[in-house]
C-alpha positions as CSV (number, residue, x, y, z in Angstrom):
1,T,22.9,-19.1,-17.1
2,F,19.0,-19.0,-16.3
3,T,16.5,-16.9,-15.0
4,V,14.2,-17.2,-12.0
5,E,11.4,-18.2,-14.3
6,E,13.4,-20.7,-15.7
7,A,14.4,-22.1,-12.6
8,V,11.0,-22.3,-11.3
9,E,9.7,-24.0,-14.2
10,T,12.9,-26.6,-14.3
11,I,11.8,-27.2,-10.4
12,G,8.2,-28.2,-11.4
13,F,5.5,-28.5,-9.3
14,G,5.3,-30.2,-6.0
15,R,5.4,-30.5,-2.3
16,F,6.6,-26.9,-1.9
17,H,3.7,-25.4,-3.8
18,I,1.2,-27.4,-2.3
19,M,2.6,-26.1,1.0
20,L,2.6,-22.4,-0.3
21,F,-1.1,-22.9,-1.5
22,L,-2.7,-24.0,2.0
23,I,-0.6,-21.5,4.2
24,M,-1.5,-18.3,1.5
25,G,-4.8,-19.8,0.6
26,S,-5.5,-20.1,4.4
27,T,-4.8,-15.9,4.4
28,G,-8.2,-16.0,2.5
29,V,-9.9,-17.6,5.3
30,A,-8.5,-15.0,7.9
31,E,-9.5,-11.9,5.6
32,A,-12.7,-13.3,4.8
33,M,-13.6,-13.7,8.4
34,E,-12.2,-10.0,9.2
35,I,-14.3,-8.7,6.2
36,M,-17.6,-10.4,6.9
37,L,-17.5,-10.1,10.5
38,I,-18.9,-6.6,10.3
39,T,-22.2,-8.4,8.6
40,V,-22.9,-10.3,11.8
41,V,-21.6,-7.9,14.6
42,S,-23.7,-5.0,13.2
43,P,-27.4,-6.1,14.6
44,L,-25.5,-6.4,17.9
45,I,-23.8,-3.0,17.8
46,R,-26.8,-1.1,16.4
47,C,-28.8,-1.8,19.9
48,E,-25.7,-1.5,22.1
49,W,-24.9,2.1,21.0
50,Q,-28.2,3.1,19.4
51,L,-26.9,3.7,16.3
52,Q,-28.8,5.1,13.2
53,D,-28.6,3.4,9.7
54,W,-25.9,5.7,8.2
55,Q,-23.4,5.0,11.5
56,V,-23.4,1.0,10.9
57,A,-23.2,1.5,7.3
58,L,-20.1,3.8,8.0
59,V,-18.7,0.8,9.9
60,T,-18.2,-1.0,6.7
61,T,-17.5,1.6,4.5
62,M,-14.4,2.5,6.7
63,V,-13.2,-1.2,6.7
64,F,-12.8,-1.0,2.9
65,F,-11.8,2.7,3.3
66,G,-8.8,1.5,5.2
67,Y,-8.0,-1.5,2.6
68,M,-8.0,1.1,-0.1
69,V,-5.6,3.3,1.4
70,F,-3.3,0.8,2.8
71,S,-3.0,-2.0,0.2
72,I,-1.3,1.4,-1.6
73,V,1.0,1.8,1.0
74,L,1.5,-2.1,1.9
75,G,2.2,-2.2,-1.8
76,L,4.9,0.1,-1.9
77,L,6.4,-1.1,0.9
78,A,6.5,-4.6,-0.5
79,D,7.9,-3.5,-3.5
80,R,10.8,-1.5,-1.8
81,Y,11.7,-4.0,1.4
82,G,10.4,-7.4,0.4
83,R,6.8,-9.4,0.1
84,W,7.7,-11.3,3.2
85,K,8.4,-8.4,5.8
86,T,5.1,-6.7,4.5
87,L,3.3,-9.8,4.6
88,L,4.4,-10.3,8.1
89,L,3.4,-6.9,9.0
90,S,0.0,-7.3,7.9
91,F,-0.6,-10.3,9.9
92,L,0.5,-8.8,13.3
93,W,-1.2,-5.6,12.2
94,A,-4.6,-7.3,11.3
95,A,-4.5,-9.2,14.3
96,Y,-3.7,-6.7,16.8
97,F,-6.2,-4.3,15.5
98,S,-8.7,-6.8,15.3
99,L,-8.0,-7.8,19.3
100,L,-8.3,-4.1,19.8
101,T,-11.8,-4.0,18.7
102,S,-13.2,-6.4,20.7
103,F,-12.3,-3.9,23.5
104,A,-13.8,-0.9,22.1
105,P,-15.5,1.3,24.6
106,S,-17.4,3.4,22.1
107,Y,-18.8,3.6,18.5
108,T,-16.1,5.8,17.5
109,W,-13.5,3.9,18.6
110,F,-15.0,0.4,16.9
111,V,-15.2,2.5,13.9
112,F,-11.5,3.5,13.8
113,L,-10.2,0.1,14.5
114,R,-12.2,-1.5,12.1
115,A,-10.7,0.7,9.4
116,M,-7.3,-0.2,10.9
117,V,-8.3,-4.2,10.5
118,G,-9.3,-3.4,6.8
119,G,-6.1,-1.8,6.3
120,G,-4.0,-4.5,8.0
121,V,-6.2,-7.3,5.9
122,S,-5.2,-5.7,2.6
123,G,-1.8,-6.6,2.9
124,H,-2.6,-10.1,2.7
125,A,-3.1,-9.4,-1.0
126,Q,0.7,-8.7,-1.7
127,G,2.3,-11.8,-0.6
128,R,-0.8,-14.0,-1.9
129,E,-0.7,-12.6,-5.4
130,E,2.6,-12.9,-5.7
131,N,2.5,-16.7,-4.7
132,K,-0.2,-17.2,-7.2
133,Q,2.2,-16.3,-9.7
134,I,5.1,-18.8,-8.5
135,I,2.5,-21.5,-8.8
136,A,0.9,-20.4,-11.9
137,M,4.3,-20.7,-13.8
138,C,4.6,-24.2,-13.1
139,S,1.4,-25.4,-14.9
140,C,-0.7,-22.8,-16.8
141,S,-3.9,-25.1,-15.9
142,N,-2.9,-25.7,-12.6
143,P,-6.5,-26.5,-10.7
144,L,-5.1,-25.0,-7.4
145,L,-5.5,-21.4,-8.9
146,S,-9.4,-21.9,-8.8
147,L,-9.5,-23.8,-5.6
148,G,-8.0,-20.9,-4.3
149,K,-11.4,-19.0,-3.9
150,V,-12.7,-21.7,-1.9
151,F,-10.7,-20.4,1.0
152,W,-12.6,-17.2,0.8
153,L,-15.9,-19.2,0.9
154,A,-14.9,-21.1,3.7
155,G,-14.1,-18.1,6.1
156,S,-17.3,-16.4,5.3
157,L,-19.3,-19.5,6.0
158,L,-17.2,-20.1,9.4
159,I,-17.9,-16.8,10.6
160,I,-21.4,-17.0,9.9
161,G,-21.6,-20.1,11.7
162,L,-19.6,-19.0,14.8
163,A,-21.6,-15.4,14.8
164,S,-25.1,-18.2,15.3
165,V,-23.3,-19.9,18.3
166,V,-21.1,-17.2,20.0
167,N,-23.6,-14.0,19.6
168,P,-26.4,-15.3,21.3
169,T,-24.2,-16.7,24.1
170,I,-21.2,-14.8,25.1
171,G,-21.7,-11.9,23.0
172,W,-20.2,-9.8,19.8
173,R,-16.8,-9.2,21.3
174,W,-15.7,-12.9,21.9
175,L,-16.8,-13.5,18.3
176,I,-14.2,-11.1,17.1
177,R,-11.5,-12.0,19.2
178,I,-12.3,-15.9,18.2
179,A,-12.4,-14.4,14.5
180,S,-9.0,-13.3,14.9
181,I,-7.5,-16.8,15.9
182,P,-6.8,-17.8,12.0
183,G,-4.6,-14.6,11.5
184,I,-2.6,-15.2,14.8
185,L,-2.4,-19.2,13.4
186,L,-0.8,-17.9,10.4
187,I,2.1,-15.9,12.2
188,L,3.2,-19.1,13.7
189,V,3.5,-21.0,10.0
190,F,5.0,-17.9,8.8
191,K,8.7,-19.0,8.9
192,F,7.5,-21.7,6.4
193,I,7.0,-19.0,3.5
194,P,10.4,-17.6,2.0
195,E,10.9,-14.5,0.7
196,S,10.2,-14.2,-3.3
197,A,12.9,-15.0,-5.4
198,R,12.0,-12.5,-8.1
199,Y,12.1,-9.8,-5.4
200,N,15.4,-10.6,-4.7
201,V,17.0,-10.4,-7.9
202,S,15.0,-7.4,-8.7
203,T,17.4,-5.7,-5.9
204,G,20.5,-8.0,-7.2
205,N,20.6,-10.0,-4.1
206,T,20.7,-13.4,-6.3
207,G,22.6,-15.1,-3.4
208,A,19.2,-15.0,-1.6
209,A,17.1,-15.6,-4.6
210,L,19.2,-18.8,-5.2
211,A,19.1,-20.2,-1.8
212,T,15.0,-19.7,-2.2
213,L,14.7,-22.0,-5.3
214,Q,17.7,-24.5,-3.9
215,R,14.9,-24.6,-1.0
216,I,12.2,-24.9,-3.1
217,A,13.6,-28.0,-5.7
218,R,14.7,-29.7,-2.1
219,I,11.3,-30.0,-0.8
220,N,10.1,-30.7,-4.3
221,G,12.6,-33.6,-4.7
222,A,14.1,-31.7,-7.7
223,A,17.1,-29.6,-8.5
224,V,17.7,-26.1,-9.9
225,P,19.1,-25.7,-13.7
226,E,22.9,-25.7,-14.0
227,G,24.7,-22.5,-14.6
228,E,24.6,-19.1,-13.0
229,L,21.2,-17.3,-12.0
230,R,21.6,-14.1,-13.6
231,E,18.8,-11.6,-14.2
232,P,18.8,-7.6,-14.2
233,A,18.4,-5.8,-11.0
234,Q,15.7,-3.0,-10.9
235,E,17.2,0.1,-9.8
236,R,13.2,1.6,-9.3
237,R,10.5,-0.4,-7.9
238,G,7.2,0.6,-6.6
239,R,6.5,3.7,-8.7
240,F,2.8,4.5,-9.3
241,K,3.8,6.0,-12.5
242,D,4.4,2.7,-14.1
243,L,0.9,1.9,-13.9
244,I,-0.1,4.5,-16.0
245,H,2.7,3.8,-18.5
246,P,1.4,3.6,-21.9
247,K,2.3,-0.2,-22.1
248,Y,0.2,-0.8,-19.1
249,L,-2.2,1.5,-19.1
250,R,-4.8,-0.4,-20.6
251,T,-4.3,-3.4,-18.2
252,T,-4.3,-0.8,-14.9
253,L,-7.8,0.4,-16.4
254,Q,-9.1,-3.0,-16.8
255,I,-8.5,-4.3,-13.3
256,W,-9.7,-0.9,-11.7
257,I,-13.0,-1.2,-13.6
258,I,-13.4,-4.9,-12.7
259,W,-12.3,-4.4,-9.2
């Protein structure tokens, strides 16, 4: 018998992981553009709607409030119903509400819609972190994990560059529409992202997990280990109290403080 981790290590690093890295890394571009968008739009909406300082600041606050609340909700959904479905939902959600923001008739609607965008973007992390772990299992010193931060930087620079051209010419509403394009393009390539094999075995669906591992092996020109994939299913998933279990409490608190 063999486990998912043993299979991933046997298959090794290859073309599949590079493709996965590029697709999931691109979510960082889309995420950075949506988050940093407020920075380059705020001065314009301040003038258009005659906003005070606290009203401008509230926009950013609500984006991250939506991110905080829905990251919990989408994290629970990912544990219950799978990473693939949750990630697809977050792409559709963020792109939809981002486009709606460009048609916001008032400040109140703008704040609400950007909070919903923040909620959708928070789901990107569910799939991105899962696939970082898949890549890490292949090589603990893999440089791609460090290079992943470049995508966020690229998204930040891209939205600032676009703003310098779009804002003075066709306006901030078109900037928002253009900024939603990366998220829409990611939806089109979503079929190349498989459901997590680790999630499938946790639900007892070893057949789907094995199919995913075989697909990865085929793309990499490798083979899965001989024998039967066997790993115990998890009866309970997505429980908040697991985070504060004595075994994980120290790690949980450290991560919260760091973030």
